[in-house]
C-alpha positions in Angstrom: 82.4 93.7 40.8 85.0 96.5 41.3 88.2 96.5 39.2 91.4 96.0 41.2 93.7 99.0 41.3 97.3 97.8 41.1 98.6 101.2 42.2 96.9 101.1 45.6 98.5 99.2 48.5 95.0 98.5 49.8 91.9 98.6 47.7 89.8 100.3 50.4 91.9 103.4 50.0 89.8 104.1 46.9 87.1 105.5 49.2 89.2 108.7 49.5 88.6 109.6 45.9 85.0 110.9 46.2 86.0 112.9 49.2 88.9 114.5 47.3 86.7 115.3 44.3 83.9 116.8 46.3 86.3 118.8 48.3 87.7 120.4 45.1 84.1 121.1 43.9 83.3 123.0 47.1 86.7 124.8 46.9 85.6 126.2 43.5 82.4 127.4 45.1 84.2 129.0 47.9 86.4 131.0 45.5 83.4 132.1 43.4 81.6 133.4 46.4 84.9 135.1 47.5 85.0 136.9 44.2 81.3 138.0 44.6 82.2 139.4 48.0 85.3 141.1 46.6 83.1 142.9 44.0 80.5 143.8 46.6 83.1 145.6 48.5 83.4 147.9 45.4 79.9 147.7 44.0 77.8 147.5 47.1 74.5 146.5 45.4 76.1 143.8 43.2 73.6 140.9 43.1 71.5 142.5 45.8 68.9 141.3 46.9 69.6 137.9 45.3 72.8 137.4 47.2 73.3 140.0 50.0 76.8 140.4 51.3 76.1 138.7 54.6 74.8 135.6 52.8 77.8 135.6 50.4 80.2 135.8 53.3 78.3 133.0 55.2 78.5 130.7 52.1 82.2 131.6 51.5 83.3 130.8 55.0 81.1 127.7 55.4 82.3 126.2 52.1 85.9 126.8 53.3 85.3 124.8 56.5 83.3 122.0 54.8 85.7 121.4 51.9 88.7 121.2 54.3 86.8 118.7 56.4 86.1 116.6 53.3 89.8 116.9 52.4 90.9 115.8 55.9 88.5 112.8 55.9 89.7 111.8 52.4 93.3 112.0 53.6 92.6 109.9 56.6 90.9 107.2 54.5 93.9 107.2 52.2 96.8 107.2 54.7 95.3 105.3 57.7 95.0 102.0 55.9 98.6 102.3 54.6 99.9 103.3 58.0 97.9 100.6 59.8 99.0 98.1 57.1 95.4 96.7 56.7 92.2 97.4 54.8 89.8 100.1 56.1 87.4 98.6 58.6 84.3 99.4 56.5 84.6 101.0 53.1 80.8 100.8 52.8 80.4 103.0 55.9 82.8 105.5 54.5 80.7 105.8 51.3 77.5 106.1 53.2 78.9 108.9 55.4 80.2 110.6 52.3 76.7 110.9 50.9 75.2 111.9 54.2 77.8 114.7 54.7 77.6 115.8 51.1 73.8 116.0 51.1 73.7 117.9 54.4 76.3 120.3 53.2 74.6 121.0 49.9 71.2 121.4 51.6 72.6 123.8 54.1 74.2 126.0 51.5 71.0 126.0 49.5 69.2 127.0 52.6 71.5 130.0 53.1 70.9 131.1 49.5 67.2 130.4 49.1 65.7 131.1 52.6 66.1 134.2 54.8 68.3 133.2 57.7 65.6 133.9 60.4 63.1 131.7 58.4 65.8 129.0 58.1 66.3 129.0 61.9 62.6 128.6 62.4 62.2 125.9 59.8 65.0 123.8 61.3 63.9 124.0 64.9 66.6 126.4 66.2 64.2 127.5 69.0 64.4 124.0 70.5 68.3 124.1 70.8 69.5 127.5 69.8 72.9 127.3 68.1 72.6 129.5 65.0 73.6 133.1 64.4 77.3 132.9 65.2 80.2 133.5 62.8 81.5 130.2 61.2 78.9 128.3 63.2 75.8 129.5 61.2 74.8 126.0 60.4 71.3 125.0 61.5 71.1 122.9 64.6 70.0 119.9 62.6 73.0 120.2 60.4 75.3 120.4 63.4 73.7 117.2 64.7 74.3 115.6 61.3 78.0 116.6 61.5 78.3 115.0 64.9 76.8 111.7 63.5 79.1 111.8 60.5 82.1 112.5 62.8 81.3 109.6 65.1 80.9 107.2 62.2 84.1 108.4 60.7 86.1 108.1 63.9 84.7 104.6 64.5 85.8 103.6 61.0 89.3 104.8 61.2 89.6 104.0 64.9 88.8 100.4 64.3 91.2 100.3 61.4 94.0 101.5 63.7 93.1 99.2 66.6 93.3 96.1 64.4 96.4 97.2 62.6 99.9 98.6 63.0 100.3 101.8 65.2 102.6 104.5 63.9 103.4 108.0 65.0 101.8 109.4 61.9 98.5 107.6 62.4 98.4 108.3 66.1 99.0 112.0 65.6 96.3 112.1 62.9 93.8 110.2 65.1 94.5 112.5 68.0 93.8 115.5 65.8 90.6 114.0 64.4 89.3 113.2 67.8 90.1 116.7 69.0 88.3 118.1 65.9 85.2 116.2 66.9 85.4 117.0 70.6 85.9 120.7 70.3 83.0 121.0 67.8 80.7 120.0 70.6 81.1 123.6 72.0 79.1 124.7 68.9 76.0 123.5 70.8 76.7 125.7 73.8 75.2 129.1 73.2 74.9 131.1 76.4 72.9 134.3 76.4 75.8 136.4 77.8 77.8 137.6 74.7 81.2 137.5 76.5 80.6 133.9 77.7 79.4 133.0 74.2 82.6 134.4 72.6 84.7 132.7 75.3 83.5 129.2 74.4 83.0 130.0 70.7 86.8 130.2 70.4 87.0 126.7 71.8 85.7 125.6 68.5 87.3 128.1 66.1 90.7 128.7 67.6 91.3 125.2 69.0 90.4 123.8 65.6 92.6 126.0 63.3 95.4 126.8 65.8 95.3 123.5 67.7 94.1 120.1 66.6 94.1 120.9 62.8 97.8 121.5 63.1 98.2 117.9 64.2 96.2 116.7 61.2 98.3 118.9 58.9 101.6 117.6 60.5 100.6 114.0 60.0 99.6 114.5 56.4 102.8 116.4 55.7 105.0 113.7 57.3 103.2 110.9 55.3 103.8 112.6 52.0 107.4 113.4 52.8 108.1 109.8 53.7 106.7 108.8 50.3 108.4 111.4 48.1 111.8 111.6 49.8 112.4 108.0 51.0 113.9 109.4 54.3 113.8 106.9 57.2 110.5 107.0 59.1 112.2 107.3 62.4 113.8 110.6 61.4 110.5 112.1 60.2 108.6 110.8 63.3 111.1 112.6 65.6 110.4 115.9 63.8 106.7 115.2 64.1 106.9 114.8 67.8 108.6 118.1 68.2 106.1 119.9 66.0 103.1 118.4 67.7 104.4 119.4 71.2 105.0 123.0 70.1 101.7 123.2 68.4 99.7 122.0 71.4 101.6 124.1 74.0 101.4 127.4 72.0 98.0 126.8 70.4 96.0 125.8 73.5 97.2 128.6 75.8 97.5 131.0 72.8 93.7 130.9 72.6 94.0 133.8 75.1 94.7 136.3 72.3 91.0 136.1 71.5 90.1 136.9 75.1 91.7 140.3 75.2 88.7 142.5 74.7 85.6 140.4 75.7 85.6 140.9 79.4 87.8 137.9 80.4 90.3 138.2 83.3 93.3 140.5 82.7 95.7 137.6 83.0 94.8 136.6 79.5 96.5 139.8 78.2 99.8 138.2 79.4 99.1 134.6 78.7 97.6 135.3 75.3 100.5 137.6 74.3 103.3 135.4 75.4 102.1 132.1 74.1 100.7 133.6 70.9 104.2 135.1 70.2 105.5 131.5 70.3 102.9 130.2 67.9 105.1 130.8 64.8 107.6 128.2 66.2 105.8 125.0 65.1 105.3 126.5 61.6 108.9 127.4 61.4 109.8 123.9 62.6 107.7 122.6 59.7 109.7 124.7 57.2 113.0 123.3 58.6 111.4 119.8 58.6 110.4 119.8 55.0 113.6 121.4 53.7 115.7 119.0 55.8 113.8 116.0 54.5 114.1 117.1 50.9 117.9 117.7 51.4 118.3 114.2 52.8 116.1 112.5 50.3 117.0 109.0 49.1 114.9 108.8 46.1 113.9 111.2 43.2 110.1 110.8 43.2 108.5 111.4 39.8 105.7 113.5 41.2 107.5 116.8 41.3 104.2 118.7 41.7 103.4 116.9 45.0 106.9 117.6 46.3 106.5 121.3 45.5 103.1 121.4 47.3 104.7 119.8 50.4 107.4 122.4 50.6 105.2 125.2 49.6 102.6 124.5 52.3 105.2 124.8 55.1 106.7 128.1 53.8 103.3 129.7 53.1 101.9 128.5 56.4 104.8 129.9 58.3 104.3 133.4 56.8 100.5 133.3 56.9 99.9 131.7 60.2 103.2 132.5 61.9 104.5 135.9 60.7 101.2 137.6 59.8 99.6 136.2 63.0 102.5 137.5 65.1 102.1 140.9 63.5 99.0 141.7 65.5 98.8 139.1 68.2 100.4 141.1 71.1 97.8 142.8 73.2 99.2 146.4 72.9 99.2 146.0 69.1 95.9 144.1 68.9 94.2 146.9 70.7 94.4 148.9 67.4 94.4 146.1 64.8 91.6 143.9 66.1 89.0 143.2 63.5 90.7 145.3 60.8 91.6 144.4 57.3 94.9 143.2 58.8 93.0 140.4 60.4 91.6 139.4 57.0 95.1 139.4 55.5 96.3 137.0 58.2 93.2 134.8 57.8 93.5 134.4 54.1 97.2 133.5 53.9 97.1 131.3 57.0 94.1 129.2 55.9 95.5 128.9 52.4 99.0 128.0 53.5 98.3 125.8 56.4 95.2 123.9 55.3 94.2 124.4 51.7 97.7 123.7 50.5 98.2 120.6 52.6 94.9 119.1 51.3 96.1 119.9 47.7 99.4 118.2 48.6 97.8 114.9 49.6 95.4 115.1 46.6 98.4 115.8 44.3 100.2 112.8 45.7 97.3 110.3 46.0 95.1 111.1 43.0 97.4 109.5 40.3 97.3 106.2 42.3 93.6 106.5 43.0 93.0 106.9 39.3 95.2 103.9 38.5 97.8 106.0 36.7 100.9 105.2 38.8 103.1 107.3 41.0 102.8 110.5 39.0 101.0 112.1 36.1 102.7 112.8 32.8 105.1 115.7 32.4 102.5 118.0 30.7 100.0 117.5 33.5 102.6 118.3 36.1 103.6 121.5 34.3 100.0 122.6 34.3 99.6 121.7 38.0 102.8 123.6 38.9 101.5 126.6 37.0 98.4 126.3 39.1 100.5 126.2 42.3 102.4 129.4 41.4 99.4 131.3 40.2 97.4 130.5 43.3 100.3 131.0 45.8 101.5 134.3 44.3 98.0 135.7 43.9 97.2 134.8 47.6 100.4 136.5 48.7 99.3 139.5 46.7 95.8 139.4 48.3 97.5 139.3 51.7 99.8 142.3 50.9 96.9 144.4 49.5 94.8 143.6 52.6 97.7 144.4 54.8 98.1 147.8 53.2 94.4 148.4 53.5 94.6 147.4 57.2 97.4 149.8 57.9 95.5 152.7 56.2 92.3 151.7 58.0 94.0 151.7 61.4 95.7 155.0 60.7 92.5 156.8 59.6 89.9 155.1 61.9 91.7 154.2 65.1 94.8 156.4 65.6 94.0 159.6 63.7 96.6 162.4 64.0 94.1 165.2 64.8 92.2 163.2 67.4 89.0 162.9 65.2 88.5 159.4 63.9 87.2 159.0 60.3 83.9 157.1 60.1 83.9 153.5 59.0 82.3 154.2 55.6 84.5 157.1 54.8 87.5 155.0 55.7 86.3 152.2 53.5 86.1 154.7 50.6 89.8 155.4 51.1 90.6 151.7 50.7 89.0 151.2 47.3 92.3 150.9 45.4 93.3 148.0 47.6 89.9 146.3 47.1 90.2 146.6 43.3 93.7 145.1 43.5 92.5 142.3 45.7 89.7 141.5 43.3 92.2 141.3 40.4 94.4 139.0 42.4 91.4 136.9 43.3 90.6 136.4 39.6 94.2 135.3 39.0 93.8 132.8 41.9 90.7 131.4 40.2 92.8 130.9 37.0 95.4 129.0 39.1 92.7 126.8 40.6 91.4 126.1 37.1 94.9 125.1 36.0 95.1 122.8 39.1 91.8 121.1 38.2 92.6 121.0 34.5 95.9 119.1 35.2 93.8 116.1 36.4 92.1 116.0 33.0 95.6 115.6 31.4 96.5 112.6 33.6 95.7 110.0 31.0 99.0 109.5 29.4 101.4 107.7 31.7 104.7 106.4 30.5 105.6 102.7 30.6 108.4 103.4 33.1 106.1 105.2 35.4 103.6 102.4 35.3 106.2 99.7 36.0 107.8 101.6 38.9 104.4 102.4 40.4 103.4 98.8 40.3 106.7 97.7 41.9 106.3 100.3 44.7 102.7 99.2 45.4 
């Protein structure tokens, strides 16, 4: 018989905890493989042939996607019952799906590490339905099918919860984003032989996830946390959310065109992609205004200062990473020179961290004290450690972005617009960037220290004051 948690409004919210914990475990793995890659940029044969660069990169990017998906699912299982004002439809199904997804994810990563990729494709029946071999979608076909099964079970669970309960703007926006996430993943099964057609539809997964429906999920999570930590009226926050969602969908969907510039698509995409991509910073700027305005109008001083910091930090960092750094090279005349350079990597790192890694850590920071039965907030010492983790990770990620930006500028100058008309080769250009790769590696190590601080703060959350416990029980 399970012990009742007095700090949860609904006991079924507890199923979010394993999703959050496993997400953070995978996050650590992603950073470790990122550091391996960073060192391999400098010492080319580091860990070769045990972990070649292409394998390390595959594991690094796949862990990023999977841990964020676990975070989104955990967030949905936590906030949907509270928004619907009823227990989750089937907590048992949520736990079963957790173990299925976790087992499939671990088996896939082990497959990347232990089996040559071509052999893995043969072992998993890729010849029957070829879907492998594409960046970010390297998962074996059988894994992709498992992801679809998990997604359908997940959508059924949260969908039935919403259908039987209260409907709010936050839950509706999140459900829309989650359905879009599942629908657009289906394009991962379409793998035409023509490379241009392949890339055209490949972006229907990658772009329309991260620059489309994921923004809806992010916005709903942010709105939920801000309601809780500021006490601002729900109606005010929901109006902001409507505006953000509208801008995200309009700019994000048509903005897919900035990936169609150089793959043989019609020339009209040079204009559509440039114009609407230039507008993509707007929803992120609106999120900054949204979070700062809600904090300014707050009606309560929530004891979880760390969660409030994460909520504000994610909007600011996402605006610079996804908005400003995206805009820097999204116009077709500029992208002609910058496409696929280290400048692209700079944008990708800060955008993913700011928009999605930080929002998952925001909801974990807010929800974990309640999930652990500690109340509204951890003790002051734990929050200080967590805030140290916030600043170490954020500042080091900004540093990584600046170093990669500098590397990208030098790369473009030497390799793509040389003054004497003779472009330097790729490998000779890379040699000129070594100082930036060393600095990036150092910043990456600092990021890992910040992540350790974030994780260690949870270990300190055992000492809760009597006042916190009383206020948390009253709020629940």
